[in-house]
C-alpha positions in Angstrom: 48.6 48.0 35.1 51.3 45.9 36.6 54.8 46.8 36.0 57.6 44.4 34.1 59.1 43.7 37.3 56.0 42.6 39.1 55.4 40.2 36.1 59.1 38.9 36.2 60.4 40.6 33.0 63.9 42.2 33.1 66.3 44.0 30.7 69.0 41.7 30.0 72.6 42.4 29.8 73.9 43.3 26.1 76.2 40.3 26.1 73.5 37.8 26.5 71.9 36.3 23.3 70.5 38.3 20.8 67.5 37.6 18.3 68.7 40.4 16.3 69.8 44.3 16.1 67.7 47.0 15.3 69.3 50.3 13.4 67.7 53.4 11.8 69.1 54.3 8.4 71.0 57.7 8.4 69.5 60.4 6.5 69.4 63.7 8.1 72.2 66.0 6.9 71.8 68.4 9.8 73.3 65.5 12.1 76.5 65.8 10.2 76.7 69.6 9.3 78.9 69.5 6.1 80.0 65.9 6.4 76.8 63.7 5.7 78.4 62.2 2.4 80.7 59.5 4.1 78.1 58.3 6.8 76.0 55.8 5.0 79.1 53.9 4.2 79.7 53.6 7.9 76.4 52.1 8.3 77.2 49.6 5.5 80.2 48.5 7.1 78.5 48.1 10.5 75.6 46.3 9.0 77.8 44.1 6.8 79.8 43.1 10.0 76.6 42.4 12.2 75.0 40.5 9.6 77.6 37.9 9.8 76.6 37.1 13.3 73.0 37.8 14.0 69.9 39.3 12.0 69.6 43.0 11.3 66.6 45.1 11.1 66.7 48.5 9.8 64.0 51.4 9.7 64.4 53.1 6.4 61.0 54.9 5.6 60.8 57.0 2.5 61.5 56.4 -1.0 65.1 58.1 -1.1 66.1 56.4 2.3 64.7 52.9 1.5 66.7 53.2 -1.9 69.8 54.1 -0.2 69.4 51.3 2.3 68.4 48.8 -0.4 71.3 49.5 -2.6 74.0 49.3 0.1 72.8 46.5 2.3 69.3 45.3 1.3 70.5 42.2 -0.6 72.3 41.0 2.2 71.4 38.0 4.1 70.2 38.5 7.4 69.2 42.1 6.6 65.5 43.0 6.6 64.6 46.8 6.0 61.3 48.2 7.3 59.4 51.4 5.5 59.2 53.0 8.8 60.2 56.8 8.5 62.5 58.3 11.4 63.7 62.0 12.2 67.2 60.5 12.7 69.2 57.6 13.4 69.9 57.1 16.8 68.1 53.9 17.4 69.7 53.3 21.1 67.9 56.3 22.3 64.7 56.1 20.2 64.2 52.6 19.8 62.2 49.6 21.8 63.9 48.5 24.8 63.4 44.6 24.7 62.5 42.8 27.8 62.9 38.9 28.4 60.3 37.4 30.7 59.8 33.8 32.7 58.7 31.0 30.6 55.3 31.2 29.3 54.9 35.0 29.4 54.3 37.0 26.2 57.3 38.9 24.7 57.5 42.5 25.9 59.2 45.9 25.5 59.4 49.2 27.0 58.2 52.3 25.1 59.9 55.3 27.0 59.0 58.7 25.9 61.6 60.2 23.7 62.3 63.9 23.4 65.6 64.2 21.5 67.9 64.8 24.5 65.9 67.3 26.2 64.2 69.0 23.2 67.5 69.8 21.5 66.9 68.5 18.0 63.2 68.9 17.0 61.3 67.4 15.3 61.4 64.1 17.0 57.7 62.9 16.6 58.5 60.2 14.2 61.3 58.8 16.3 59.0 58.8 19.4 56.8 56.5 17.5 59.4 53.9 16.6 58.8 51.5 19.7 55.1 51.1 18.5 56.1 49.9 15.4 58.4 47.7 16.7 55.8 46.2 18.9 53.3 45.7 16.4 55.9 44.1 14.0 57.6 41.7 16.7 54.1 41.1 18.4 55.3 42.0 21.6 53.4 43.6 24.6 54.3 47.3 25.0 54.8 48.9 28.4 54.4 52.7 28.5 55.9 54.1 31.8 55.1 57.9 30.6 58.5 59.3 31.2 61.2 60.2 29.2 64.2 57.8 29.1 67.2 57.0 26.3 68.7 53.8 25.9 72.2 55.3 26.2 71.4 56.6 29.4 71.4 53.3 31.3 73.7 50.0 31.4 72.8 47.1 33.3 74.4 43.5 34.1 71.1 41.5 33.7 71.2 40.5 37.5 69.6 43.6 39.2 72.3 46.4 38.9 72.0 49.7 36.7 74.5 52.1 35.8 73.4 55.7 35.1 74.4 59.4 35.4 73.0 62.2 37.6 73.6 64.8 34.8 71.2 62.8 32.5 68.4 61.1 34.6 68.1 64.0 37.1 68.3 66.7 34.3 65.2 69.1 34.2 65.1 68.8 30.5 64.0 65.1 30.6 61.5 64.5 33.6 61.4 67.9 35.8 58.5 66.3 37.9 60.7 63.4 39.3 63.0 63.3 42.2 65.9 60.9 42.1 63.8 58.2 44.5 61.1 58.5 41.7 63.4 57.9 39.0 65.0 55.0 40.9 61.5 53.6 41.4 61.0 53.7 37.5 64.0 51.9 37.0 63.4 49.1 39.4 59.8 48.7 38.1 60.5 48.7 34.5 64.0 47.2 34.3 63.7 45.0 37.1 67.0 46.2 39.0 67.6 46.4 42.6 70.4 48.8 42.8 71.1 51.9 40.8 74.6 53.1 40.5 74.9 56.9 39.9 77.8 58.3 38.3 78.2 62.0 38.0 78.5 63.7 34.6 79.7 63.2 31.1 82.6 64.2 28.7 83.3 67.2 26.6 81.1 67.7 23.5 78.4 65.0 24.6 75.2 66.5 23.8 73.0 63.8 25.7 74.1 65.2 29.0 76.2 62.5 30.2 74.9 59.3 28.6 76.6 56.1 30.4 77.6 54.6 27.2 80.3 57.1 26.8 81.7 56.8 30.5 81.1 53.1 32.0 79.7 49.8 30.9 79.2 46.6 32.5 81.0 43.8 30.7 80.4 41.1 32.9 78.2 40.2 35.9 80.6 42.3 38.3 82.9 43.9 35.8 82.9 47.4 34.6 85.0 49.1 31.9 85.4 53.0 32.5 87.1 55.7 30.4 89.8 57.3 31.9 91.9 60.5 30.9 95.5 60.4 31.8 96.3 64.0 31.0 95.5 66.3 34.0 95.1 69.4 31.9 92.5 68.0 29.7 88.8 69.1 30.5 87.6 65.3 30.7 90.3 64.7 33.5 88.4 65.6 36.6 84.9 64.5 35.7 86.3 60.8 34.5 88.6 60.8 37.6 85.3 61.3 39.8 83.5 58.7 38.1 86.3 56.3 38.4 86.5 57.2 42.1 82.7 56.3 42.6 82.8 53.2 40.5 85.6 51.6 43.0 83.3 52.2 45.9 80.1 50.6 44.3 79.0 47.1 45.0 76.6 45.1 42.9 72.9 44.0 43.7 74.2 41.5 46.0 76.7 43.9 47.7 79.8 42.3 46.1 82.5 44.7 45.1 83.0 45.4 41.5 86.1 44.7 39.4 86.9 48.0 37.2 89.0 47.8 34.2 90.0 51.2 32.5 89.9 52.2 28.6 92.2 55.3 27.8 90.6 58.0 26.1 92.0 59.1 22.5 93.7 62.3 22.1 91.1 65.4 21.4 89.4 65.1 18.4 88.0 68.2 16.7 85.7 69.2 13.7 86.6 72.7 13.3 86.3 74.4 16.9 84.0 71.8 18.0 85.4 69.1 20.3 83.7 65.7 19.5 82.7 63.0 22.4 85.3 60.6 21.1 85.4 57.6 23.4 85.9 53.7 23.1 83.2 53.2 25.5 80.5 53.4 22.9 81.1 49.7 21.4 78.3 47.2 20.9 78.4 43.7 22.0 76.5 41.4 19.5 76.3 37.5 19.0 80.0 36.5 18.7 81.3 39.9 18.0 82.1 43.5 19.6 82.1 46.3 17.5 84.2 49.1 18.8 84.9 52.7 17.3 88.5 53.6 16.4 89.7 57.2 15.7 93.1 56.9 14.0 94.7 57.3 17.3 97.6 55.5 19.2 95.0 54.2 22.0 93.0 52.5 19.4 95.1 49.4 19.7 95.0 49.6 23.4 91.2 49.9 23.5 90.7 47.0 21.0 93.1 44.7 22.9 91.5 45.5 26.4 87.9 44.5 24.9 89.4 41.4 23.4 90.6 40.4 26.9 87.2 41.4 28.4 85.3 39.3 25.6 87.6 36.4 24.9 84.7 34.3 23.1 83.9 37.0 20.5 85.8 38.7 17.9 86.6 42.6 18.4 86.4 44.5 15.1 87.2 48.1 15.2 85.5 50.3 12.8 86.7 53.6 12.0 84.3 56.7 13.6 86.1 59.9 12.9 83.5 60.7 10.5 80.6 59.2 12.7 81.4 61.0 15.8 80.8 64.5 14.2 77.3 63.6 14.7 78.0 63.1 18.2 77.6 59.4 18.7 79.3 56.2 17.7 78.1 52.5 17.2 76.3 52.1 20.7 74.1 55.0 20.0 73.0 53.7 16.7 72.3 50.1 17.7 69.7 48.4 19.8 69.6 44.8 20.5 66.8 42.4 20.7 67.4 39.4 23.0 66.7 35.9 21.9 
């Protein structure tokens, strides 16, 4: 079978126009032990915000899950609920990865394999089936690479460069049979990228093994925003400093230098003894709006102002994520864009 790249498809940048955003409604109390009660309200605020700017599709399978989603957001304009069951809510990672193609090609998406970040949280069989449903509903051609890859593990500029991390994509709990060159080949053939930019590892508390959407993101064709920790005694200082050093040495697919903008880290956040992976990089870019996590932290205002400078044509909306982050993810982790 010909690969997406051979047929002219590509994975577009997140800031390109959207047809919709896809979500999975939260329902698994084990994801937020002892703190699930406030979580559906976070989804409600997110959906109400997104629906001002673009259509929202929500997987809410099962009677009780559908009833909760229907009560909170089902009557909103621009919102469609789907009776499709999931194991959990991390749509960035278990959802379809939508492609765009040349004029005249049929719509398409990628159905990567999904194993809940290296088999950490079984069962994940329902989540792994989500792209099949989305392909059927949207009438898109489905490409199946046959390897594990989560959406939060990669970030692209839409022109041929992709950011990722060694800790995640080279982890033996994902695709132990693949070498680095083989991983790069899959990225080139399915995302249509020319250059893979490898960072090292992730932040403390991140159970994804270093997803890039906690570390560094493209915000323009050659502009990358990166997390930095200013306290040299903090456990995140060294890995983020190493990532920043690598970023400053990188060039894009045309061998042009990248512009690097930094975002501060919030002060360490804990639930009990557990340090949480709180980070401002887990923002989501939609039509006309950037939705960013806030943490009741002095750095919130700096992060929102910086994102406002980087996305001058969009509103920047901060949504409180202190409850959400106890599930070890934020707004980028729970969204997946469908390009127009």
